[in-house]
N, C-alpha and C positions, 0 to 999 in steps of 0.2 A: 396599818398591813398585818395581820395574826402573824406567828413563828413558820404556822404551817402553811399561809398563804404565801409568804415568800420565800419557801424552798421549795413548793410546787413550782412558783415564777421562772424561781434562781433554774432547778430541772430543766425545765421548756424552754427556756432560752439556751441553756445547752445543750439541746437536744436542737433545739432550730439552728444555731454553731456548726455541729457535728452535719448533719444532714447539708447545709451549707457551704461544708471544709469537702465533705464524701459528695454534690454536686459536681465542685470544683476538679475535686480530685477524677474525675468521668471527666469531663467535660478535657481538661487535661490530655485520657491519654488518649483520648477521641485525636483529639490536635495532632497528638505525637508519632498514634500511627499514619495517620494518613500521612503525616513530611515523611514519614523512615517510608511504605510503596511507594511514594512520586520523586525521595530518592533514588529508593531500587532499583523499579521499572524507568526510571529519567534521567542515571547516570548510568555511561557505559560499564561494561563488565568483559571481566578475563575470559567469563568461561563461557564455551561454544552454545549457543540456543541448543535444545529439543524441537524433536515437534511438536512434543505436547505443549511445549513453555511456548512455543511461538503458536498455535492454534488458543490457548489463552490471554497469550498477552496483545496479540492481532484480530485473529480473523472474529470478521462481524463489528467491530471496534470503530469508532468514529478519530481522525484527523486529520489537520489541516495539514498541506502541501503547500512546503516551505522554497521548493526547490523545481525547476526539470532541468534534468540532463540532458534527454532527448528525449525523440517519440515512443519511447519504450520505457524508460526510467527513469520516474523522479526519487523525488525526497519529502520525511514527510517529520511530523515534527514530537518524534518522540527517540526518547537516545537505544542504542540498539548496542551489538558484537563492536566491542569497540571505540565505536564512533558515536558524537553527540545528537544524529539520527538515524532515522532507519531511511535506509535504499531501499526503494522497489522494481525490481524487475518485472512489467505484463506477461503474466504467461500467455502463449499461446502465439505470440506472434514476437516480428522480429521487424521493426522502420529500418530505414535508411541512412547507413552511418554519415555524424555531423562531425565526431570528432575524435575519428578514429584515423592516426595518422599513415594509417598501411593503407587505408582505401581513399583518404581524404570526404571534403563533402559528394557524397554521392545523389544521385537522382534522387527529389522531390521530400530528401532529408530535412535540408529548413520549414519544410510548411505539414511536415508531422511532428516535426517538435512545434512549431508554429500552432499545430489544432491541439495538441498535447497541451502547452501553455497555457493558453482561451477556457480549456474545460478543465483544469487542476489550480491552478495556480492559487491560492491566496484562499484555495473551495476546503471544506468540510471535506474528504470522502472516507465511504463508509471501503476497508479489506474488507478481499473474500477470501480464505484459501482453501486449499485442498485437501482433508483429509484425509485422500488416496495416497499423495504423492508425496514427496521430499518438501520443501517448502525454501529450498535454498541452494541458489546456480554454488556455481563452483567458487567463488566472489567471494560466496558468503552473502550476498543479495534475497532480499526475501518475495517472492517468487506468488505474484499473488495476482486478484482480478479486483479491479477500479472501480464502482458503487462509484459513479455521479449523485449530488443531490438533486438532481429527478428521475433516481436510480433506474438511470441505466447502463451498460458498460462500458467504460475507453475500452476494454479489450475487441469488444466487438465491434463499438463505430471506429476503430481504429482500420476494421480489414473493411468492415461494411462499406468506408467510405474510403476508400481505396487509399490509404496510408500505410498501409501495414502489408505485410504478408506474413500469412499465414504460415508459422516455425514445424514444419516436419519431421524438424532432427531430434524432437525432442515428444514420445510420448504427456499425453494430460487426457485431463477429462472429457471437453467438451472440442474434443478433434473432424468429429464430422461437424459440428454444428460450422465451425471455424471454414472448414472447406465451404460446407455448402453458401459463404459469407462471403468466398474469397472470391467462386465460379462465378456467382450475379454479381459480384462487384469489377471483373474483367470481363466479362458478358457487352456490362453497362458502360466502360470503360468511365469508369471511375476516376478520382484523382489522375494517382499515379501510371493506373494502367492504359487512359489516354494511347499517352506515345509513348512508352519507358521500349525501348529497344532489350536487346535481351544479353546485353555487354552490363547495361546498364545495372543489370540486377544482380545482387554478389553473391559471391562465388558458391557458396556453397546451394541456393538455391539454381544458380546453373546445371549444378552437378546432380541434384536430386531430379530434379521437372527440366527436366532439359526441353519438352513441347508445351511449355505453357503457357506460351504468347502464341500455340495454335489457336487455344478456342478466340482468342480477342475479333479476331475476323470473322 
């Protein structure tokens, strides 16, 4: 092999080595950035989340449900403010209590919890936030609508099937729709509305809608 060809060969080999090293550095950079992103989004933070942060992190994204607290509260598998998981309170409804020491286990509470458990536990659900409202309650829980794998909305199912009360204490985008769903559930005596008595309803509902059960008969 001539000196010129040996020189060209050496330069070509160096060039390949440089390209190879650059590729390795590029791949390493991608892996490192992915690890950093995963660490940031999956580790508790001392910084209180903002509305824009919540929208970017959760809205229309899919997560696995790892725990059901009760009929209207679930946990998903991504870290949140000061927690290893994100706790979600369902928008627009309230289910009978099962773990509140003040009220004890309320009428139809276990059934509501069982319904939510069957629909969500271990499932990948899509989180839908309301861009026009605050996305956190006073306990810093995320307020959301939950889209199930079959694309139905858990919040709507709980109300329409009589496992929850439409929450009139707070304003939310689908208030009129949920009011209609509840009226239909009451008229058709679905779920808790079949046999519930006024004194078995939560105090806030008795106070705000004293004539609610009149539509049941």
